[in-house]
C-alpha positions as CSV (number, residue, x, y, z in Angstrom):
1,M,1.1,-5.0,-0.6
2,S,3.0,-3.5,2.4
3,A,2.0,-6.3,4.8
4,D,4.2,-8.6,2.7
5,K,7.1,-6.5,3.8
6,I,6.7,-7.2,7.5
7,L,8.5,-10.4,8.3
8,P,9.2,-12.4,11.5
9,L,12.8,-12.1,12.7
10,E,13.9,-15.6,11.6
11,R,12.3,-15.2,8.2
12,T,14.0,-11.8,7.7
13,L,17.3,-13.4,8.4
14,E,16.6,-16.1,5.8
15,V,15.5,-13.6,3.2
16,V,18.5,-11.3,3.8
17,S,20.9,-14.3,3.6
18,E,19.4,-15.3,0.2
19,L,19.5,-11.8,-1.1
20,K,23.1,-11.4,-0.1
21,R,24.0,-14.7,-1.9
22,R,22.4,-13.1,-5.0
23,G,24.8,-10.1,-4.6
24,R,22.3,-7.6,-3.2
25,R,23.7,-4.9,-0.9
26,I,21.7,-4.9,2.3
27,V,21.3,-1.7,4.3
28,F,20.1,-2.0,7.9
29,T,18.8,0.4,10.5
30,N,16.8,0.1,13.7
31,G,14.8,2.1,16.2
32,C,11.6,2.6,18.0
33,F,9.9,4.7,15.3
34,D,7.1,5.4,17.7
35,L,5.5,8.5,16.0
36,L,6.7,8.7,12.4
37,H,7.7,12.2,11.3
38,P,9.5,13.9,8.4
39,G,12.9,13.4,10.2
40,H,12.3,9.6,10.1
41,T,11.1,9.5,6.5
42,R,14.0,11.6,5.2
43,Y,16.4,9.5,7.2
44,L,15.0,6.3,5.8
45,A,15.0,7.6,2.2
46,T,18.7,8.5,2.6
47,A,19.5,5.1,4.1
48,R,17.8,3.4,1.2
49,T,20.1,5.1,-1.3
50,L,23.1,3.3,0.2
51,G,22.2,-0.1,-1.1
52,D,19.8,-2.4,-2.9
53,L,17.4,-3.0,0.0
54,L,16.6,-1.4,3.3
55,V,15.7,-3.5,6.3
56,V,14.3,-1.7,9.3
57,A,14.2,-3.5,12.7
58,I,11.9,-1.9,15.2
59,N,12.0,-2.4,19.0
60,S,9.1,-4.5,20.4
61,D,6.6,-2.8,22.6
62,R,8.3,-4.4,25.7
63,S,11.7,-3.1,24.8
64,V,10.4,0.4,24.0
65,R,8.8,0.5,27.5
66,E,12.0,-0.5,29.0
67,L,14.0,2.0,27.0
68,K,11.6,5.0,27.0
69,G,9.4,4.5,30.0
70,P,5.9,3.1,30.9
71,N,4.0,5.6,28.7
72,R,5.7,4.4,25.5
73,P,5.3,3.3,22.9
74,I,2.4,5.5,21.7
75,Q,1.6,3.1,18.9
76,S,1.9,-0.7,19.1
77,E,4.7,-2.6,17.3
78,A,2.2,-3.9,14.7
79,E,1.0,-0.3,14.0
80,R,4.6,1.0,13.8
81,A,5.6,-1.9,11.5
82,E,2.6,-1.3,9.2
83,I,3.4,2.4,8.8
84,L,7.1,1.8,8.1
85,A,6.2,-1.0,5.6
86,A,4.0,1.5,3.7
87,L,7.0,3.6,2.9
88,R,8.5,3.2,-0.6
89,S,12.1,3.4,0.9
90,V,11.6,0.5,3.2
91,D,11.9,-3.0,1.8
92,F,11.4,-5.1,4.9
93,V,10.4,-4.5,8.5
94,T,11.0,-6.9,11.4
95,I,10.6,-6.6,15.2
96,F,13.2,-7.5,17.8
97,D,12.7,-7.8,21.5
98,D,16.2,-7.1,22.8
99,L,17.2,-3.7,24.2
100,T,19.8,-3.4,21.4
101,P,20.0,-4.9,18.0
102,R,23.5,-6.3,18.5
103,A,22.6,-10.0,18.3
104,L,20.4,-9.3,15.2
105,I,23.1,-7.3,13.5
106,A,25.8,-10.0,14.3
107,R,23.6,-12.6,12.7
108,M,22.5,-10.5,9.7
109,L,25.8,-8.7,9.0
110,P,24.4,-6.2,6.6
111,Q,26.8,-4.5,4.2
112,V,25.7,-1.1,5.5
113,L,24.6,-0.2,9.0
114,V,22.9,3.2,9.3
115,K,22.2,5.3,12.3
116,G,21.2,8.9,12.9
117,G,23.9,11.6,13.4
118,D,22.8,11.9,17.1
119,W,24.7,8.6,17.7
120,G,28.4,9.0,18.2
121,P,30.6,6.4,16.4
122,A,31.4,4.6,19.7
123,E,27.7,4.4,20.5
124,I,26.6,2.7,17.3
125,V,25.6,-0.8,18.3
126,G,26.8,-3.4,15.8
127,R,29.6,-1.2,14.4
128,E,32.3,-3.7,15.4
129,E,30.5,-6.7,13.9
130,V,29.7,-4.9,10.6
131,E,33.1,-3.5,10.1
132,A,34.8,-6.8,11.0
133,A,32.8,-8.4,8.2
134,G,34.0,-5.7,5.7
135,G,30.8,-3.7,6.0
136,Q,30.3,0.0,6.3
137,V,28.8,2.1,9.1
138,V,27.1,5.4,7.9
139,S,25.9,8.2,10.1
140,V,23.0,10.2,8.6
141,P,22.7,13.8,9.8
142,V,19.6,14.4,12.0
143,V,16.9,16.6,10.5
144,E,16.6,19.5,12.9
145,G,13.2,20.3,14.2
146,F,11.8,16.8,14.3
147,S,11.7,14.6,17.4
148,T,9.1,12.1,18.7
149,T,9.8,13.3,22.2
150,A,9.2,16.9,21.2
151,I,5.9,15.9,19.5
152,I,4.7,14.1,22.6
153,R,5.7,17.1,24.8
154,K,3.8,19.5,22.5
155,V,0.7,17.4,22.5
156,S,0.8,17.1,26.3
157,R,1.2,20.9,26.7
158,Q,-1.8,21.5,24.4
159,N,-3.9,18.9,26.2
160,A,-3.1,20.6,29.5
161,K,-4.2,24.0,28.2
162,V,-7.5,22.5,26.8
163,Q,-8.2,20.9,30.2
164,C,-7.8,24.1,32.1
C-alpha cells in the first residue's frame, strides 16, 4: 500500500541507513511537487533508474509558503506525499521543514543526488556533502512544456475569463 511508503523523517533516515548497510544504492531527490504533472513523473522515473531505491523528500507546507508565497502550496503536504507515494518509481516519501534539504542530505548521504536540469551545478544543495562521501550528483534534463507555475497561471487566466 502506498501509505506505507510515507515515512517520518527520522524513520526515513533509519530505513535508508539499514538499506545502505545491505548494499542498496539510494537515490534522493527533493522538491515541492505541488501539482504533479508529466514533467515530474518523467523526472522521477529517470531518477529511479539510477539506483535501487528512490527517496523523495518534499517541502512542508510551511517551507513551501516561505519559498513560493502565501498562495502556495495548492495541495497540502499530506496530499502531495500521498500522490508521490502512489507512483511506482517512488520507494519512500518524507517531509522536511527546512528551506533547503542540506541538513537532511548531510545526514542521509545518498549515493546519488538528483535534481532537474534547471538547477546549475553550483546551485544543487547537498552536492558538496554527497560528492565528499563518494556519491554522485546527476542533473536530469527538464521536460519542456511542463511547469507547476505555468499550470497555476493558466488556471488563473481561465478563471478570470469565466468570471467576466
